N, C-alpha and C positions, 0 to 999 in steps of 0.2 A: 572725555577724550574722544574725538572722532578717529576713525581708523577705516583704511580700506580694506575689504574683505576679498578672498578669491572666489568671487562667484562665477557662474558660468558667463555673465554678462563682460567679464573681462579676461575670457579664456580665448586663446588662439584657436581652439577648436570649434569655436561658434561660428556657424553660417547663418545665412539668411532664414527667415521665419523662424528664429531660435531652434535651429537644429544642432545637435551634436556631430561633428564629422567622425569622432573618434568612437562614440558609442552607437551612433547612427540611430538617435532617437532625439524627440521633442523633447526640450527643457524650459525651465522657467527662470526668470531672470534672478532670482535667489537661490537657485542650485548651486551645488558646490558638490565635488567629487575628489578621490584621491589621486586621480590622474590629471587634475588641473594644470593647466601650462599658461601663466599669465602672460598676456599682451603688456610687454614692458613699455612700450610706447604709447599705450593707451591713456588718454588722460582728459581732463576737462576742456584741453586745448584741441583734442582730437575731433575735428569738423572736417567739411568737405574741402575747405581751403589747403589744408595739411594732409590730405589724402594723396596718395600714389596713383590713385584710379581717376581723380578730378579732371574733368574735360576731355576724358579718354575713350575709346570704343569701348573698352573694358568696365566704364562705369555702369553698375546695374540699374541706376536710377539718374540717368541724365538730365530728365526734365525738372526733377525737383532738387538736384544738388547746388547747393549755395552756401555762402558764408552764414556760420552758425548751425548748420545740419549736420546731423550724426546718424549714420545708419551702421547697421551690423556687419556691412562689408567694406568699413573703412579698413584702410591698408597704409603701413607707415613707409616712409622713403627707405 
């Protein structure tokens, strides 16, 4: 059976360049900790088109943002 795990990749403390804002350190995508706070809205459907920042001035990657793209700055509505 395939299961989702609570890694740093789906934690709301993850920032650009795989930086944990809670612990102020760089992480790997398969790291996990006891303070993990899961991004409940993060899924395989989470791409630029479903991002709150899409085509707005606060999008960190306006030149590459498009349908099907996902970055670590994705924000739910």
